[in-house]
TORTORNU-211035 format. One record per residue: residue in one letter; x, y, z of N, C-alpha, C, O in turn. Coordinates in Angstrom, 2 decimals. Example, Ala and Ser with C-alpha at 12.3 -4.5 7.8 and 13.67 -1.06 7.14 Angstrom:
// TORTORNU-211035
REC|r|n_c1|n_c2|n_c3|ca_c1|ca_c2|ca_c3|c_c1|c_c2|c_c3|o_c1|o_c2|o_c3
REC|A|13.19|-5.69|7.80|12.30|-4.50|7.80|13.20|-3.30|7.80|14.24|-3.32|8.46
REC|S|12.85|-2.25|7.08|13.67|-1.06|7.14|12.90|0.03|7.87|13.41|1.14|8.04
END
This chain:
// TORTORNU-211035
REC|r|n_c1|n_c2|n_c3|ca_c1|ca_c2|ca_c3|c_c1|c_c2|c_c3|o_c1|o_c2|o_c3
REC|M|6.37|14.77|-13.78|8.11|13.79|-13.74|7.53|13.38|-15.16|6.46|12.83|-15.42
REC|R|8.71|13.88|-16.16|8.50|13.08|-17.25|9.13|11.88|-16.93|10.11|11.63|-16.22
REC|R|8.33|11.14|-17.63|8.64|9.82|-18.14|9.95|9.87|-19.26|10.43|8.74|-19.36
REC|D|10.41|10.54|-19.84|11.72|9.73|-20.38|12.92|9.94|-20.34|13.93|9.71|-21.01
REC|Y|12.45|10.77|-18.80|14.11|11.53|-17.76|14.70|10.47|-17.33|14.31|9.56|-16.60
REC|E|16.00|10.75|-18.05|17.12|9.14|-17.35|17.61|10.16|-16.05|17.54|9.27|-15.21
REC|G|17.86|10.85|-15.59|18.78|11.84|-14.64|18.21|10.98|-12.83|17.56|9.99|-12.48
REC|P|18.81|11.92|-12.30|17.82|11.16|-10.39|16.98|12.20|-10.36|16.75|13.30|-10.85
REC|W|16.44|11.00|-9.15|14.81|11.75|-8.71|15.14|11.23|-7.68|15.65|10.13|-7.45
REC|I|14.83|12.10|-7.00|14.74|12.51|-5.84|12.99|12.59|-5.77|12.25|13.28|-6.48
REC|I|12.56|11.54|-4.54|10.82|11.88|-4.41|10.20|11.83|-2.79|10.25|10.93|-1.96
REC|G|9.89|12.55|-2.76|9.73|13.19|-1.12|8.00|13.22|-1.05|7.22|13.99|-1.61
REC|K|7.77|12.30|-0.30|6.02|12.26|0.35|6.25|13.08|2.17|6.12|12.74|3.34
REC|R|6.48|13.81|1.71|5.80|14.63|3.22|4.75|16.06|2.66|4.66|16.90|1.76
REC|P|4.08|15.56|4.00|2.53|16.11|3.84|2.72|18.22|3.76|1.74|18.94|3.57
REC|R|4.39|18.84|3.98|4.37|20.46|3.54|4.91|20.04|2.74|5.80|19.20|2.91
REC|R|4.26|20.83|0.74|4.90|21.05|0.50|6.69|21.87|0.45|7.59|21.25|-0.10
REC|D|6.95|23.22|1.07|7.73|24.15|1.55|7.95|23.73|2.74|8.18|24.73|3.42
REC|G|8.03|22.30|3.67|8.95|22.45|5.21|9.78|21.71|4.62|9.92|21.12|3.55
REC|N|10.43|21.93|5.80|11.98|21.92|5.96|12.69|20.57|5.20|13.91|20.65|5.14
REC|T|11.95|19.08|4.48|12.67|18.44|3.74|12.67|19.18|2.67|13.68|19.87|2.49
REC|A|11.87|19.23|1.94|11.38|20.53|0.92|13.02|21.19|1.27|14.05|20.58|0.97
REC|A|13.02|22.06|1.71|13.89|23.00|1.21|16.03|22.13|1.79|17.06|22.68|1.40
REC|L|16.04|20.95|2.58|17.34|20.49|1.99|17.10|19.66|0.78|18.04|19.28|0.08
REC|I|15.43|19.25|0.45|16.04|18.95|-1.32|15.85|19.84|-1.95|15.84|19.81|-3.18
REC|R|15.57|21.18|-1.03|16.19|22.18|-2.92|17.47|22.47|-2.97|17.96|22.72|-4.07
REC|V|18.69|22.52|-1.14|19.94|22.41|-1.48|20.71|21.67|-1.92|21.70|22.11|-2.51
REC|I|20.49|20.31|-1.78|20.27|18.55|-2.70|21.08|18.99|-4.14|22.17|18.97|-4.72
REC|L|19.38|19.48|-4.27|18.83|19.91|-6.45|19.97|20.51|-6.79|20.78|20.31|-7.70
REC|Q|19.85|21.87|-5.28|21.49|23.14|-6.12|23.14|22.53|-6.51|23.93|22.86|-7.40
REC|R|23.21|21.51|-5.43|24.31|20.52|-5.24|24.68|19.84|-6.28|25.64|20.12|-7.01
REC|T|24.02|19.05|-6.38|23.92|17.84|-7.93|23.80|18.83|-9.56|24.02|18.36|-10.68
REC|A|23.19|20.94|-9.07|23.29|21.39|-10.67|24.25|21.57|-10.81|24.69|21.55|-11.96
REC|D|25.35|21.94|-9.39|26.79|22.84|-9.32|27.30|21.80|-9.82|28.25|22.12|-10.55
REC|A|27.06|20.15|-9.79|28.36|19.76|-10.33|28.27|18.76|-11.19|28.75|17.63|-11.20
REC|G|27.48|19.41|-12.02|26.52|19.36|-13.65|26.11|17.88|-13.13|27.00|17.04|-13.10
REC|I|24.66|17.46|-12.66|23.83|16.44|-12.72|22.92|16.64|-12.55|22.23|16.55|-11.54
REC|P|22.56|17.21|-14.28|20.82|16.96|-14.17|19.88|16.32|-12.51|20.29|15.30|-11.96
REC|S|18.99|16.89|-12.09|17.77|16.45|-11.06|16.70|16.38|-11.39|16.18|16.82|-12.41
REC|E|16.24|15.76|-10.50|14.25|16.42|-11.11|14.21|16.39|-9.41|15.15|15.87|-8.83
REC|F|13.31|16.85|-8.81|12.61|16.18|-7.65|11.23|16.29|-7.94|10.93|16.97|-8.92
REC|V|10.02|15.58|-7.06|9.24|15.10|-7.53|8.80|14.40|-6.10|9.28|13.55|-5.35
REC|S|7.10|15.60|-6.13|6.88|15.74|-4.20|5.08|14.71|-5.30|4.50|14.70|-6.39
REC|L|5.04|13.76|-3.22|4.18|13.04|-4.18|2.95|14.21|-2.81|1.72|14.21|-2.79
REC|A|3.60|14.76|-2.19|2.82|15.22|-0.98|1.42|15.59|-1.55|1.50|16.62|-2.21
REC|G|0.06|15.04|-1.50|-1.48|15.75|-1.67|-1.77|14.84|-2.70|-2.84|14.76|-3.30
REC|K|-0.44|13.93|-2.92|-1.69|11.96|-3.99|-2.32|11.13|-3.60|-2.38|10.85|-2.40
REC|K|-2.90|10.55|-4.47|-3.85|9.48|-4.11|-2.64|8.57|-4.78|-2.12|8.92|-5.85
REC|I|-2.07|6.95|-3.82|-1.32|6.35|-3.61|-1.72|5.57|-3.86|-2.67|5.59|-3.07
REC|L|-1.90|4.30|-4.66|-2.77|3.38|-4.12|-1.86|1.86|-5.10|-1.33|1.62|-6.18
REC|P|-2.20|1.17|-3.73|-0.88|-0.82|-4.88|-1.48|-0.20|-6.01|-2.05|0.74|-6.57
REC|C|-0.47|-2.47|-5.95|-0.85|-2.25|-7.86|-2.17|-3.45|-8.01|-2.00|-4.44|-7.31
REC|T|-3.09|-3.43|-8.63|-3.82|-4.16|-8.28|-3.69|-5.99|-9.50|-4.48|-6.93|-9.60
REC|G|-2.41|-5.75|-10.11|-1.89|-7.03|-11.13|-2.75|-7.42|-12.05|-3.12|-8.53|-12.42
REC|C|-3.24|-5.31|-12.70|-3.79|-6.38|-13.66|-2.42|-5.93|-15.72|-2.64|-5.73|-16.92
REC|E|-1.61|-6.01|-15.08|-0.85|-5.80|-15.68|-0.88|-5.37|-17.55|-0.46|-5.78|-18.63
REC|L|-2.24|-3.52|-16.56|-1.88|-2.95|-18.11|-0.52|-2.32|-18.20|-0.25|-1.96|-19.34
REC|C|0.43|-2.08|-17.29|1.60|-1.93|-17.56|2.12|-2.08|-18.71|2.28|-1.04|-19.35
REC|K|2.58|-3.52|-19.38|3.45|-3.95|-19.54|2.96|-4.26|-21.02|3.42|-5.17|-21.72
REC|E|1.96|-3.37|-21.38|1.13|-2.84|-22.72|1.80|-0.79|-23.22|2.23|-0.21|-24.22
REC|K|1.43|-0.44|-21.63|1.18|0.68|-22.35|2.43|1.63|-21.53|2.55|2.85|-21.45
REC|K|3.76|-0.07|-20.66|4.89|0.98|-19.97|4.95|2.11|-18.88|5.85|2.86|-18.50
REC|W|3.34|1.88|-18.47|3.29|2.67|-17.81|1.69|1.88|-17.07|0.87|1.08|-17.51
REC|C|1.89|2.82|-15.42|0.43|2.08|-14.37|-0.67|2.76|-15.25|-0.63|3.90|-15.72
REC|A|-1.37|2.09|-15.33|-2.49|2.14|-15.37|-3.77|3.10|-14.55|-4.95|2.91|-14.82
END
């Protein structure tokens, strides 16, 4: 995932990276591309996502630490 990317993101958090939801997302990505709308798929499968700790480093770094 690029931080400078300004197009729409499609975010998926399904356990199987190549399951039915991923197939549907690929169709959506193709249709947006055909319409001239660049988009990016971000898979959160297998990622460890923790809640915010309130450290506020994101204010300095412009990105979660």
